[in-house]
NUDO-738264 format. One record per residue (C-alpha): residue number from 1; x negated, y negated, z. Coordinates in Angstrom, 2 decimals. Example, Ala and Ser with C-alpha at 12.3 -4.5 7.8 and 13.67 -1.06 7.14 Angstrom:
1  -12.30  4.50  7.80
2  -13.67  1.06  7.14
//
This chain:
1  -79.01  167.64  -6.00
2  -81.60  165.04  -5.01
3  -80.66  162.01  -2.96
4  -80.86  158.63  -4.72
5  -83.91  156.56  -3.97
6  -83.55  153.65  -1.56
7  -85.65  150.87  -0.17
8  -87.79  151.75  2.87
9  -86.15  150.71  6.14
10  -87.46  147.59  7.87
11  -90.14  148.16  10.50
12  -89.64  147.34  14.17
13  -91.77  144.22  13.72
14  -89.77  143.16  10.63
15  -86.55  143.52  12.59
16  -87.94  141.64  15.58
17  -89.06  138.83  13.28
18  -85.59  138.69  11.69
19  -84.04  138.53  15.15
20  -86.29  135.68  16.23
21  -85.56  133.69  13.06
22  -81.78  134.25  13.22
23  -81.63  133.48  16.95
24  -83.56  130.24  16.47
25  -81.29  129.22  13.59
26  -78.10  129.94  15.52
27  -79.27  128.22  18.68
28  -80.41  125.17  16.70
29  -77.08  124.95  14.87
30  -75.15  125.16  18.13
31  -77.29  122.41  19.68
32  -77.16  120.20  16.58
33  -73.38  120.29  16.47
34  -73.04  120.00  20.27
35  -71.42  123.41  20.59
36  -71.70  125.47  23.79
37  -74.55  127.93  24.11
38  -73.67  131.51  25.10
39  -74.01  132.47  28.77
40  -72.80  135.90  29.81
41  -72.95  135.10  33.53
42  -70.70  132.05  33.32
43  -66.93  132.65  33.36
44  -66.45  129.34  31.55
45  -68.86  130.21  28.73
46  -67.65  130.60  25.14
47  -65.31  133.56  24.59
48  -65.80  133.72  20.81
49  -67.56  132.07  17.89
50  -64.55  130.79  16.01
51  -65.92  127.26  16.23
52  -68.83  128.13  13.90
53  -66.76  129.63  11.08
54  -66.78  126.35  9.09
55  -70.61  126.35  9.38
56  -72.05  128.91  6.89
57  -75.59  128.53  8.24
58  -74.57  129.38  11.79
59  -72.17  132.12  10.69
60  -74.76  133.83  8.51
61  -77.42  133.55  11.23
62  -75.08  135.15  13.77
63  -74.21  138.00  11.38
64  -77.90  138.63  10.65
65  -78.70  138.54  14.36
66  -76.02  141.11  15.22
67  -77.02  143.44  12.38
68  -80.74  143.27  13.13
69  -80.34  143.79  16.88
70  -78.00  146.73  16.31
71  -80.47  148.34  13.90
72  -83.40  147.70  16.23
73  -81.53  149.21  19.16
74  -80.74  152.39  17.23
75  -84.28  152.73  15.97
76  -85.78  152.31  19.42
77  -83.26  154.66  21.05
78  -83.60  157.46  18.51
79  -80.80  159.73  17.24
80  -80.41  161.83  20.41
81  -80.06  158.84  22.72
82  -77.70  157.11  20.29
83  -75.39  160.16  20.29
84  -75.69  160.51  24.06
85  -74.69  156.86  24.47
86  -71.62  157.39  22.28
87  -70.27  160.37  24.22
88  -71.31  159.23  27.69
89  -71.74  155.49  28.21
90  -69.37  154.28  25.46
91  -66.65  156.71  26.49
92  -67.05  155.75  30.13
93  -66.90  152.07  29.20
94  -63.46  152.56  27.63
95  -62.27  154.47  30.70
96  -63.53  151.73  33.04
97  -61.95  149.02  30.88
98  -58.67  150.89  31.13
99  -58.96  150.89  34.94
100  -59.64  147.15  34.91
101  -56.62  146.58  32.66
102  -54.23  148.89  34.52
103  -55.05  147.57  37.99
104  -55.31  143.94  36.77
105  -58.71  143.63  38.46
106  -59.70  140.60  36.38
107  -56.60  138.75  37.60
108  -57.41  139.56  41.22
109  -60.94  138.11  41.11
110  -60.97  134.30  41.63
111  -60.97  132.58  38.20
112  -63.07  129.69  39.50
113  -66.22  131.81  39.58
114  -66.17  132.27  43.35
115  -66.96  135.72  44.70
116  -64.57  138.02  46.57
117  -65.60  140.90  48.82
118  -65.02  144.39  47.48
119  -63.07  145.27  50.62
120  -60.71  142.33  50.09
121  -60.36  143.16  46.41
122  -59.56  146.80  47.22
123  -56.93  145.69  49.74
124  -55.34  143.35  47.18
125  -55.23  146.15  44.59
126  -54.08  148.81  47.09
127  -56.96  151.13  46.17
128  -59.82  152.72  48.11
129  -62.97  150.56  48.16
130  -65.41  153.47  47.59
131  -64.33  154.53  44.06
132  -63.55  150.89  43.21
133  -67.16  150.02  44.01
134  -68.43  152.83  41.77
135  -66.20  151.71  38.89
136  -67.33  148.10  39.21
137  -71.01  149.00  39.46
138  -70.73  150.65  36.07
139  -68.88  147.58  34.79
140  -71.77  145.39  36.01
141  -74.10  147.23  33.61
142  -71.86  146.03  30.77
143  -71.91  142.48  32.20
144  -68.22  142.83  33.03
145  -68.12  141.18  36.48
146  -71.27  140.75  38.53
147  -72.51  141.12  42.07
148  -74.12  137.82  43.12
149  -77.78  138.36  44.01
150  -77.45  136.87  47.49
151  -74.00  138.38  48.22
152  -74.13  142.19  48.23
153  -70.69  143.78  48.43
154  -69.06  140.86  46.61
155  -67.87  140.54  43.02
156  -67.49  137.52  40.73
157  -66.51  136.89  37.14
158  -68.79  136.82  34.10
159  -67.89  135.51  30.65
160  -66.73  139.00  29.63
161  -64.53  139.68  32.65
162  -63.09  136.15  32.55
163  -61.93  136.80  28.97
164  -59.98  139.94  29.91
165  -56.69  138.31  31.11
166  -56.17  136.45  27.83
167  -57.02  139.65  25.92
168  -54.72  141.77  28.07
169  -51.84  142.16  25.54
170  -54.21  143.87  23.09
171  -55.60  146.07  25.86
172  -52.01  147.09  26.64
173  -51.58  148.18  23.03
174  -54.80  150.20  22.80
175  -55.29  151.40  26.40
176  -51.87  151.24  28.07
177  -49.78  154.25  29.08
178  -46.73  153.26  27.04
179  -48.25  153.44  23.56
180  -50.29  156.67  24.07
181  -52.91  155.30  21.65
182  -55.76  155.83  24.13
183  -54.88  159.53  24.45
184  -54.35  160.20  20.77
185  -58.02  160.22  19.73
186  -58.51  163.53  21.54
187  -55.96  165.06  19.15
188  -57.74  164.04  15.95
189  -58.73  167.65  15.05
190  -55.10  168.83  15.27
191  -53.73  165.74  13.53
192  -56.17  166.13  10.62
193  -54.46  169.42  9.85
194  -51.00  167.83  10.03
195  -51.48  164.66  7.97
196  -49.62  162.33  7.58
197  -48.35  163.01  11.12
198  -50.14  160.51  13.34
199  -52.36  161.53  16.27
200  -49.99  159.48  18.44
201  -47.03  161.64  17.34
202  -49.10  164.79  17.88
203  -49.92  163.59  21.41
204  -46.30  162.82  22.29
205  -44.50  165.84  23.75
206  -41.44  165.09  21.59
207  -43.40  164.27  18.43
208  -42.01  160.74  18.28
209  -43.58  158.08  16.08
210  -45.23  154.95  17.48
211  -42.24  152.64  16.99
212  -39.85  155.02  18.77
213  -42.26  155.46  21.69
214  -42.67  151.69  21.89
215  -38.94  151.08  22.18
216  -38.00  154.02  24.39
217  -40.86  154.31  26.90
218  -41.65  150.76  27.96
219  -40.45  150.54  31.58
220  -39.07  147.01  31.10
221  -37.56  147.67  27.69
222  -39.81  145.00  26.19
223  -42.07  147.18  24.06
224  -41.54  145.18  20.88
225  -42.12  141.90  22.71
226  -45.37  143.27  24.13
227  -46.39  144.50  20.68
228  -45.76  141.03  19.22
229  -47.87  139.52  22.01
230  -50.66  141.98  21.22
231  -50.57  141.01  17.56
232  -50.66  137.31  18.48
233  -53.64  137.94  20.76
234  -55.44  139.85  18.03
235  -54.76  137.17  15.43
236  -55.88  134.40  17.76
237  -59.12  136.27  18.35
238  -59.69  136.53  14.60
239  -58.64  133.05  13.51
240  -58.14  130.83  16.54
241  -54.98  129.18  17.80
242  -54.51  127.10  14.64
243  -54.54  130.06  12.22
244  -56.69  128.06  9.81
245  -57.32  131.11  7.62
246  -53.63  131.31  6.75
247  -53.34  127.55  6.26
248  -56.40  127.31  4.01
249  -56.17  130.72  2.35
250  -53.34  130.02  -0.09
251  -52.24  127.07  -2.23
252  -49.19  126.21  -0.15
253  -48.99  122.62  -1.42
254  -48.56  123.91  -4.97
255  -45.27  125.52  -3.92
256  -43.72  122.07  -3.55
257  -40.54  122.00  -1.49
258  -39.52  125.59  -2.08
259  -38.78  128.51  0.21
260  -41.38  130.85  1.72
261  -40.13  134.18  3.03
262  -42.27  135.69  5.79
263  -41.41  139.37  5.30
264  -41.68  141.26  8.58
265  -42.52  137.95  10.25
266  -41.77  139.23  13.76
267  -41.37  136.46  16.32
268  -42.23  133.69  13.87
269  -45.81  132.80  14.77
270  -46.88  132.43  11.14
271  -43.73  130.51  10.29
272  -44.46  127.86  12.92
273  -48.01  127.38  11.60
274  -46.86  127.09  7.98
275  -43.97  124.73  8.79
276  -46.19  122.47  10.88
277  -48.91  122.31  8.20
278  -46.60  122.02  5.18
279  -43.40  120.22  6.24
280  -41.93  120.24  2.74
281  -41.62  124.03  2.80
282  -38.59  125.91  4.06
283  -39.82  129.02  5.91
284  -37.52  131.99  6.42
285  -38.62  134.72  8.83
286  -37.24  138.13  7.94
287  -37.33  140.90  10.52
288  -35.09  143.24  12.46
289  -32.30  141.60  14.44
290  -33.93  142.37  17.81
291  -36.72  139.92  16.94
292  -34.33  137.02  16.44
293  -34.26  135.89  20.08
294  -38.07  135.77  20.56
295  -38.41  134.03  17.18
296  -35.90  131.34  18.15
297  -37.73  130.87  21.44
298  -40.93  130.30  19.50
299  -39.21  127.76  17.28
300  -37.89  125.93  20.34
301  -41.24  125.64  22.13
302  -43.16  124.77  18.96
303  -41.98  121.16  18.89
304  -40.51  121.59  15.41
305  -36.97  121.15  16.73
306  -37.66  117.77  18.31
307  -36.13  114.62  16.87
308  -39.29  113.11  15.37
309  -40.00  116.23  13.31
310  -39.25  115.48  9.66
311  -39.91  118.91  8.19
312  -37.77  122.03  8.01
313  -37.35  124.13  11.15
314  -38.06  127.80  10.34
315  -35.04  130.05  9.99
316  -34.55  133.66  11.06
317  -32.83  136.17  8.82
318  -32.10  139.70  10.04
319  -33.49  141.91  7.31
320  -35.09  145.36  7.07
321  -37.96  145.18  4.58
322  -37.06  148.68  3.37
323  -33.72  147.28  2.13
324  -33.20  145.19  -1.04
325  -33.77  141.48  -0.64
326  -30.63  139.35  -0.16
327  -29.39  137.31  -3.10
328  -29.69  133.54  -3.26
329  -33.05  132.83  -1.62
330  -35.04  132.30  -4.84
331  -38.32  132.06  -2.86
332  -41.45  130.39  -4.17
333  -43.57  132.91  -2.24
334  -43.28  136.09  -0.21
335  -45.75  136.39  2.68
336  -46.76  139.84  3.92
337  -49.10  139.21  6.83
338  -50.64  142.40  8.24
339  -47.57  144.44  7.34
340  -48.61  146.92  4.67
341  -51.52  148.42  6.61
342  -48.99  149.88  9.06
343  -47.51  152.05  6.33
344  -48.47  154.86  3.98
345  -48.73  154.13  0.28
346  -45.25  155.54  -0.32
347  -43.66  153.37  2.36
348  -45.67  150.33  1.27
349  -44.34  150.86  -2.25
350  -40.78  150.82  -0.89
351  -41.48  147.44  0.72
352  -43.07  146.01  -2.44
353  -40.35  147.38  -4.71
354  -37.79  145.18  -2.95
355  -39.86  142.07  -3.71
356  -40.57  142.72  -7.39
357  -37.11  141.72  -8.74
358  -37.36  138.17  -7.37
359  -41.00  137.95  -8.43
360  -39.99  138.73  -12.00
361  -36.82  136.64  -11.99
362  -38.04  133.57  -10.09
363  -41.80  133.69  -10.61
364  -42.23  134.27  -6.87
365  -45.82  134.51  -5.70
366  -47.00  137.29  -3.38
367  -49.29  136.24  -0.52
368  -50.82  139.17  1.38
369  -52.95  138.87  4.52
370  -54.85  142.08  5.15
371  -58.29  143.50  5.71
372  -60.18  144.59  2.60
373  -62.52  147.51  3.12
374  -65.78  147.70  1.17
375  -65.70  150.18  -1.71
376  -69.15  151.50  -0.79
377  -71.03  151.86  2.48
378  -73.63  149.10  2.75
379  -71.76  146.47  0.72
380  -71.35  144.49  3.95
381  -73.38  144.56  7.21
382  -72.82  147.83  9.03
383  -71.67  146.20  12.26
384  -68.84  144.55  10.31
385  -68.03  147.76  8.46
386  -67.98  149.67  11.77
387  -65.30  147.30  13.05
388  -63.24  147.63  9.86
389  -63.51  151.42  9.79
390  -62.52  151.56  13.47
391  -59.42  149.51  12.67
392  -58.69  151.82  9.75
393  -58.77  154.79  12.15
394  -56.61  152.84  14.61
395  -53.99  152.58  11.84
396  -54.28  156.34  11.33
397  -54.10  157.00  15.08
398  -50.99  154.90  15.44
399  -49.09  155.41  12.20
400  -50.55  158.46  10.46
401  -50.26  157.28  6.86
402  -51.05  153.67  7.75
403  -54.48  152.50  6.66
404  -56.73  149.63  5.73
405  -57.51  149.52  2.00
406  -60.29  148.45  -0.35
407  -59.76  145.91  -3.15
408  -59.40  148.73  -5.67
409  -56.88  150.50  -3.44
410  -54.87  147.30  -3.03
411  -54.91  146.84  -6.79
412  -53.71  150.40  -7.42
413  -50.93  149.98  -4.85
414  -49.62  146.84  -6.54
415  -49.85  148.48  -9.97
416  -47.78  151.40  -8.70
417  -45.12  148.97  -7.48
418  -44.95  147.44  -10.98
419  -47.35  148.15  -13.84
420  -47.67  144.41  -14.51
421  -48.38  143.50  -10.90
422  -51.95  143.10  -9.65
423  -54.33  141.06  -7.55
424  -55.09  137.66  -9.03
425  -57.31  136.39  -6.22
426  -58.94  137.28  -2.91
427  -60.36  134.71  -0.51
428  -62.42  135.81  2.46
429  -64.24  133.43  4.76
430  -67.71  134.66  5.76
431  -67.50  136.29  9.17
432  -63.75  136.94  8.93
433  -62.11  140.37  8.98
434  -59.03  139.17  7.14
435  -58.67  138.48  3.44
436  -56.06  136.28  1.78
437  -54.86  138.08  -1.36
438  -52.55  136.68  -3.99
439  -50.58  139.11  -6.10
440  -48.97  138.31  -9.41
441  -48.27  139.55  -12.90
442  -51.39  139.81  -15.02
443  -52.98  141.76  -17.86
444  -55.61  144.49  -17.53
445  -56.24  146.66  -14.49
446  -60.00  146.86  -14.07
447  -60.72  143.25  -15.00
448  -58.30  142.02  -12.36
449  -60.07  143.85  -9.55
450  -63.45  142.53  -10.64
451  -62.10  138.99  -10.98
452  -60.37  139.18  -7.60
453  -63.40  140.45  -5.73
454  -65.51  137.80  -7.41
455  -63.67  134.92  -5.75
456  -64.69  135.87  -2.22
457  -65.91  132.82  -0.32
458  -69.56  133.06  0.69
459  -72.12  135.84  0.65
460  -72.49  138.34  3.45
461  -76.03  138.41  4.90
462  -78.17  141.51  4.39
463  -81.44  142.54  5.93
//
C-alpha cells in the first residue's frame, strides 16, 4: 500500500523566514497595545499570553512562531537527537521539577529577584549543598532559576521559576507523592493489557482508583481540596482569573432569570463567575456533600453575599451526578464543565442519562466545557495537538477509561444518551484548549457534527 502524497516540507530557510515574520508581528502587536515583552531572566516578566487572546493577529503570530520554531528545532537536531532528548533531557527535566516542587525551592528563593547563596538555600531546605547545586545547574539550562554572572555560588529567580509557586497546586496533582500520577507512566505497558484499569490503579499496591487514593492517602486529609485547587490553577492558566471563555462561550443572557445547574461544580468557582456576570440567573452547584463547605467559603469571599449585591447568591445542593436529578429545579441549562473527560463512555452516559428527562420536559439546554481533539493529525498545529494528546493520556493515566474526545466522538456520545440529542454548536477561541459545546435535540447525525465544527471561532495558523 503506497503512502498518500503530501506537500514537501518547508526548508530550513523557509522556516527561519516564517519565524522572523511571526516574531516581528508578535513583538509589534505587543508594543502597539502596550503589553509587556517576554523576558525569561526577569521574575516579574509575563507568565502567560492570556492578554493577547482577544487579538487574533497576535495570537496567530504566536501560534505560527511556536510551530515553526518547534519544527526547525527537530529538523536541525535530527531524529536520533530528538529521541535522545526525550528519554534523557526531558525525563530529567520532569525529575528536577519534581525536586523543586517537593522541596519548595521556588518559595525559598527571594521573590524580589535578589540572589541567595546555595549554602544558605541548602541550610533552609535541610539538604546537602552538593547535590542541590547539581540539580539547580541542570535547572539553569532550562532557564528555571539562574546563577548571576557576577555572583558564582548564588541563585536567583527567572520568569519560569517565579511562576512555580502559583502553579504549585497543579504540580502537586501531576508530580506529588499522594496522587501517584508521576509514577504511573512507567506502568503503561502493563496497563495497556488491562484496559480500562488505569495506570494509576496498576501502580497502586492495592489497585485503588484515583479518587480513593486522593481521599485516603493525603497526609492532611485534604486531597479533594487540593484537587479542586489544582483544577482552579489549571483553569486560570487556560482562561485567566475572569474565566472569560465561560462567560462569552454561551448565550447566558438568553436564559433570562432561570436556573443554571452546575453539575459536578466542585467548590463553586464557575458558579461565582456566572453569578457575577449574569445576576439574573440562579446558579445551583451540585456536587458531593464534602464539597459543600469549600463551596460556601468561596461564596463568602466572592463578595456576592454582601449587602449591595442585587443578584442571586449561588446555592449548593448535595447531589451525586450518577443519581437521578432531584425534582422541582426545572433548570434552563445544565453546565458540565470538564466533567465528562474524567469518565469512560459508559460512565459518561450514566451522567448524561440523568439530565435527559429535564431536557425533554423543560427544554433545558446542555452546556459542555471540554477539549475537542482533532479528528485527523495535522488539522491543528502539532504543538497544540501534542498538548491535547498529552492531556488525553493524562486522563488515561489517572482514570483509565477517561479521555478527551473529538467532535465526532462527542456527537456519538450524546446520541447514545438519547437518539435525538446532539451537538448544536461548538465555539473555540483561537489559541484556547477548551471548547464551549452546546447540546440539544436536533435532526440528523452527520449534518450536526459538520454544522457544529463549522462554528469554531477563528482559523488555526498552518505553515
